[in-house]
MARLUM-192503 format. One record per residue (C-alpha): residue in three letters; x, y, z. Coordinates in steps of 0.1 Angstrom, whole numbers, padded with zeros to 4 digits, always signed. Example, Ala and Ser with C-alpha at 12.3 -4.5 7.8 and 13.67 -1.06 7.14 Angstrom:
BEGIN
ALA+0123-0045+0078 SER+0137-0011+0071 
***
This chain:
BEGIN
MET+1202+1131+1082 ARG+1168+1116+1090 SER+1141+1140+1099 THR+1125+1145+1134 ARG+1093+1134+1118 PHE+1107+1100+1107 LEU+1123+1094+1141 SER+1089+1101+1157 ILE+1072+1076+1134 CYS+1098+1049+1143 LEU+1094+1056+1180 THR+1057+1052+1177 MET+1061+1019+1160 LEU+1087+1006+1184 THR+1065+1015+1214 ALA+1036+0997+1198 ILE+1057+0966+1191 ALA+1070+0966+1227 ALA+1035+0968+1240 ALA+1024+0939+1219 ASP+1054+0918+1230 ASP+1051+0926+1267 ASP+1014+0923+1272 SER+1009+0886+1272 GLU+0975+0890+1290 ASN+0962+0912+1262 THR+0955+0891+1231 SER+0943+0921+1210 THR+0969+0913+1183 ASP+0958+0877+1182 VAL+0920+0878+1182 LEU+0916+0895+1149 PRO+0905+0871+1122 THR+0931+0864+1095 THR+0923+0851+1061 GLY+0946+0838+1033 ASP+0974+0814+1035 ALA+1003+0820+1059 VAL+1038+0821+1044 GLU+1064+0812+1070 ARG+1093+0833+1057 LEU+1070+0863+1054 ALA+1057+0860+1090 PRO+1072+0895+1098 LEU+1045+0909+1076 ASP+1018+0892+1097 ALA+1034+0905+1128 TRP+1036+0941+1115 MET+1000+0941+1104 LYS+0988+0930+1138 VAL+1009+0955+1156 ILE+0999+0986+1135 MET+0962+0976+1136 ALA+0963+0972+1174 ALA+0983+1004+1179 HIS+0958+1025+1159 LYS+0926+1004+1165 ILE+0922+0998+1128 PRO+0892+0974+1122 GLY+0906+0958+1090 GLY+0934+0956+1066 SER+0949+0936+1037 LEU+0984+0930+1024 ALA+0997+0914+0992 VAL+1031+0907+0978 VAL+1040+0898+0942 LYS+1075+0887+0934 ASP+1087+0883+0898 GLY+1052+0884+0886 LYS+1039+0857+0910 LEU+1015+0863+0939 ILE+1034+0849+0969 TYR+1014+0864+0998 ALA+0978+0877+1001 ARG+0961+0880+1035 GLY+0933+0898+1051 PHE+0933+0910+1088 GLY+0905+0920+1110 TYR+0871+0931+1099 GLY+0857+0945+1067 ASP+0825+0952+1086 ARG+0832+0954+1123 GLU+0796+0954+1134 ALA+0787+0924+1112 LYS+0820+0906+1122 THR+0827+0901+1085 PRO+0865+0893+1081 VAL+0886+0911+1055 GLN+0894+0887+1026 PRO+0926+0890+1005 GLU+0903+0900+0976 SER+0884+0927+0996 LEU+0880+0961+0979 PHE+0892+0993+0997 ARG+0893+1029+0987 ILE+0929+1034+0977 ALA+0929+1072+0978 SER+0961+1087+0961 VAL+0974+1053+0951 SER+0951+1062+0922 LYS+0978+1086+0909 PRO+1002+1059+0895 ILE+0972+1044+0877 THR+0964+1078+0861 ALA+1001+1083+0852 VAL+1002+1050+0834 ALA+0971+1059+0814 ILE+0986+1092+0803 ILE+1019+1077+0794 LYS+1001+1050+0774 LEU+0983+1077+0754 ALA+1017+1094+0748 GLU+1032+1061+0737 GLN+1004+1057+0712 GLY+1011+1092+0698 LYS+0978+1106+0710 LEU+0994+1133+0731 LYS+1028+1146+0742 LEU+1038+1152+0778 ASP+1049+1187+0770 ASP+1015+1196+0756 LYS+0997+1224+0774 VAL+0968+1213+0797 LEU+0946+1240+0781 ASP+0950+1223+0747 TYR+0926+1197+0761 ILE+0905+1217+0786 ASP+0877+1239+0773 ALA+0857+1246+0805 GLU+0846+1282+0806 PRO+0863+1301+0835 PHE+0841+1312+0864 LEU+0850+1348+0870 ALA+0834+1366+0900 ASP+0841+1396+0922 GLY+0864+1411+0896 ARG+0886+1380+0893 LYS+0909+1377+0863 ILE+0924+1347+0846 ASP+0960+1341+0856 GLU+0979+1340+0824 ARG+1003+1315+0839 TRP+0976+1288+0833 ASN+0987+1289+0796 GLN+1021+1275+0806 VAL+1010+1244+0825 THR+1019+1212+0808 LEU+1008+1176+0813 ALA+1043+1167+0825 GLN+1040+1193+0852 CYS+1007+1179+0864 LEU+1022+1145+0865 ALA+1051+1157+0886 HIS+1032+1181+0909 THR+1049+1212+0895 GLY+1019+1227+0878 GLY+1015+1257+0901 TRP+0990+1247+0928 ASP+1000+1244+0964 ARG+0973+1234+0989 SER+0994+1246+1018 VAL+0994+1282+1003 SER+0957+1283+0992 TYR+0935+1252+0996 ASP+0928+1218+0980 PRO+0902+1225+0952 MET+0890+1189+0953 PHE+0875+1193+0988 GLN+0858+1227+0984 ALA+0824+1216+0971 LEU+0803+1237+0995 ARG+0823+1268+0988 MET+0821+1263+0950 SER+0784+1254+0950 LYS+0776+1286+0969 GLU+0798+1310+0949 MET+0790+1295+0915 ASN+0753+1290+0923 VAL+0756+1254+0911 PRO+0736+1227+0929 LEU+0755+1198+0946 PRO+0771+1175+0938 ILE+0801+1194+0924 GLU+0816+1177+0893 PRO+0852+1180+0881 VAL+0841+1204+0854 HIS+0828+1228+0880 ILE+0861+1226+0899 ILE+0881+1234+0868 ARG+0858+1264+0859 TYR+0863+1277+0895 GLN+0900+1273+0895 ARG+0904+1289+0861 GLY+0893+1321+0878 MET+0918+1317+0907 PRO+0955+1326+0906 LEU+0982+1299+0907 ASP+1002+1296+0938 PHE+1036+1296+0920 ASP+1050+1297+0885 PRO+1045+1264+0867 GLY+1076+1242+0868 ALA+1093+1263+0896 ARG+1090+1237+0924 TYR+1072+1207+0938 ALA+1038+1210+0956 TYR+1015+1180+0958 SER+0983+1187+0939 ASN+0952+1165+0937 PHE+0938+1190+0913 GLY+0966+1185+0888 TYR+0957+1148+0885 SER+0920+1157+0882 LEU+0930+1177+0851 LEU+0949+1147+0838 GLY+0917+1126+0841 ARG+0899+1151+0819 VAL+0927+1150+0794 ILE+0923+1112+0792 GLU+0886+1116+0785 LYS+0892+1142+0758 VAL+0919+1122+0740 SER+0904+1088+0743 GLY+0867+1097+0738 LYS+0858+1075+0768 PRO+0849+1083+0804 TYR+0881+1082+0825 GLU+0870+1051+0845 GLN+0861+1032+0813 TYR+0894+1040+0796 VAL+0915+1029+0825 ARG+0895+0997+0830 ASP+0897+0989+0793 GLU+0933+0999+0786 VAL+0952+0996+0819 PHE+0935+0969+0839 ALA+0919+0946+0814 PRO+0951+0937+0795 LEU+0964+0924+0829 GLY+0933+0903+0835 ILE+0923+0926+0864 THR+0886+0934+0865 ALA+0876+0944+0900 PRO+0890+0979+0904 ARG+0865+1007+0898 ILE+0857+1042+0909 GLY+0842+1040+0943 LYS+0808+1054+0954 SER+0802+1080+0981 LEU+0774+1065+1002 ALA+0773+1034+1024 SER+0742+1022+1005 GLU+0763+1022+0973 ARG+0791+0999+0985 ALA+0803+0975+0959 ASP+0802+0938+0963 GLY+0832+0928+0984 GLU+0840+0964+0995 VAL+0848+0970+1031 LYS+0831+0993+1054 TYR+0850+1025+1064 TYR+0856+1039+1098 VAL+0869+1072+1112 VAL+0883+1083+1145 ASN+0856+1091+1171 ASP+0829+1084+1145 ALA+0834+1120+1133 THR+0807+1135+1111 GLY+0805+1164+1087 VAL+0782+1183+1063 ALA+0773+1162+1032 VAL+0783+1174+0998 THR+0764+1146+0980 GLY+0735+1123+0986 PRO+0701+1131+1001 ALA+0716+1153+1029 GLY+0738+1172+1005 GLY+0743+1208+1016 ASN+0721+1205+1047 ASP+0741+1220+1076 ASP+0716+1206+1101 GLU+0720+1170+1090 LYS+0755+1156+1096 VAL+0767+1124+1080 PRO+0797+1101+1087 ILE+0828+1117+1073 SER+0835+1088+1050 TYR+0800+1086+1036 GLY+0792+1119+1020 SER+0814+1147+1033 TRP+0833+1144+1000 ARG+0822+1130+0967 GLN+0842+1098+0960 GLU+0833+1099+0923 THR+0847+1134+0918 LEU+0881+1123+0932 ASP+0884+1098+0903 ALA+0918+1104+0887 HIS+0936+1115+0918 GLY+0919+1094+0945 GLY+0887+1077+0936 TRP+0896+1041+0929 ILE+0887+1011+0949 ALA+0908+0979+0945 SER+0922+0949+0964 THR+0958+0947+0975 ILE+0962+0917+0951 ASP+0952+0937+0921 LEU+0974+0967+0931 ALA+1004+0944+0936 LYS+0997+0928+0902 PHE+0995+0963+0886 GLY+1028+0972+0901 ALA+1043+0940+0888 ALA+1031+0947+0853 LEU+1056+0976+0853 ASP+1086+0953+0861 VAL+1113+0957+0835 ILE+1123+0921+0826 GLU+1158+0908+0820 ASP+1161+0919+0784 GLY+1158+0955+0796 LYS+1135+0963+0766 SER+1101+0950+0777 THR+1079+0949+0808 ARG+1062+0921+0824 GLY+1027+0934+0818 LYS+1034+0948+0783 LEU+1013+0979+0792 LEU+1043+1001+0783 PRO+1077+0995+0768 ALA+1106+0996+0792 SER+1117+1030+0779 SER+1084+1045+0789 ILE+1086+1029+0824 LYS+1121+1044+0828 GLU+1107+1078+0818 MET+1079+1075+0843 LEU+1102+1065+0871 ALA+1129+1091+0863 PRO+1133+1117+0891 ARG+1118+1150+0880 ILE+1117+1171+0911 GLU+1130+1170+0947 MET+1105+1163+0975 LYS+1112+1180+1008 ASN+1097+1177+1043 PRO+1086+1207+1064 ALA+1122+1210+1077 GLY+1135+1214+1041 GLU+1152+1180+1040 ILE+1151+1161+1008 THR+1130+1129+1013 GLY+1131+1116+0978 HIS+1121+1126+0943 TYR+1088+1126+0924 GLY+1087+1111+0889 TYR+1055+1108+0869 GLY+1029+1095+0894 TRP+1054+1079+0917 MET+1076+1089+0947 LEU+1111+1077+0941 LYS+1132+1066+0971 LYS+1159+1042+0982 ASP+1161+1016+1010 ASP+1196+1006+1023 SER+1188+0969+1020 LEU+1160+0966+0993 GLY+1175+0992+0970 GLU+1157+1018+0948 TYR+1120+1017+0947 ALA+1089+1037+0936 ALA+1060+1041+0959 HIS+1028+1060+0965 GLY+1007+1064+0996 GLY+0970+1071+1000 ALA+0955+1091+1028 LEU+0919+1098+1036 ALA+0902+1099+1070 CYS+0888+1064+1063 THR+0917+1049+1043 ALA+0954+1043+1046 ALA+0971+1028+1016 SER+1006+1022+1001 LEU+1019+1006+0969 MET+1056+0999+0966 HIS+1074+0988+0934 PHE+1110+0977+0938 GLU+1135+0973+0910 ASN+1142+0937+0921 GLY+1107+0925+0910 LEU+1091+0929+0944 ASN+1057+0947+0945 VAL+1038+0952+0978 ALA+1004+0967+0985 VAL+0987+0974+1018 LEU+0952+0988+1026 PHE+0933+0997+1058 ASN+0897+1008+1064 LEU+0906+1035+1089 GLY+0930+1063+1079 GLN+0939+1084+1109 ALA+0957+1079+1142 ALA+0939+1085+1175 ASP+0946+1123+1174 GLY+0923+1126+1143 LYS+0950+1146+1125 THR+0978+1122+1116 PHE+0971+1104+1084 LEU+0984+1068+1086 GLY+0987+1066+1048 ARG+1016+1089+1050 GLU+1033+1068+1076 VAL+1028+1031+1069 GLU+1056+1029+1044 ALA+1084+1032+1070 GLY+1070+1003+1091 LEU+1063+0982+1061 LEU+1098+0986+1048 ALA+1112+0975+1082 ALA+1090+0944+1081 LEU+1100+0936+1045 ASN+1137+0939+1055 LYS+1131+0912+1082 THR+1119+0888+1055 GLN+1151+0891+1034 PRO+1178+0865+1035 LYS+1208+0876+1055 
***
């Protein structure tokens, strides 16, 4: 049975589509600049992009499709910089938020394939940050049980709905630990080592950014390289992909080709990095300083184009012999291990919505079949990467991440609409 949430999403999209179809006087879906070559049989993707951007007043977006290892569609829509009227290009870079997790998962599994670690190793075998213990706090001994596999599958014991998301508590940690901003991953680990887990490791699924931050530190310990360098050298470079990198926090630090980010109602917050860091009296745009992009690295810090994300997905295609993969990053057996269901995912109503593997959400579409996907959701970013067993890989990115209510994250919702558009492109 489909959840009420899913039906609500579909209703929202149908309303937007109807409005776009009926309002012939309003050309809002047509005036946005579009770059890249049109592909007639994939026209439903163009239509969906224009509808969702108009419905949510998204300044810019990009969509790319790779089929059987070949780029068959790459287009930019709207503005990478609305004020300067700079169109999004197919190669434009966006913050990809949690689409970073499949990238980190591949890096960990590659190290396992090389015999440099085992997935059932304990996280604390690689983490030596001294616990921060204050106010009589004691170390939760369950920390000793947490494995790399549990971090990969979000079963490590942290539940942000029960406690909080450690990756967005910089002001709290800085004050309690008496550590100057910006807060680095090592500070977060030290703080969390002094806090209790929310459940027994392995007992259930609870999405955890912190678990993936730990995996980033494991990659650094094992490889002897900074996390970003290792991934660029060992995951992206073999595929001929050079543009992705860890993004920067401030507007003045935008990379060449990176879009500008927008938030609903131009919301502002207290800075945790940059010149205004920690100054309650000086508010900054939410997307430029209210979190530290560099600290998100392994769970949400990358910037990339849709083209490069779709190519990354395609590198994991298991080719016809069933023993090798298109990108040769990992053998087919390791891809199958990564995409094997590890734990059920459930919505707030308790309904099973899919399974989580290692770094990927595993689902099934009635027409397109089984697929692995991951979304990304920040106030300034909506993202999705979808990897189908039939050799189809699709990536979409937007430079605004919330609906008009300022609460609904679009990155958690775009997958349903994109699936519907993809189904319209398939031969009947």
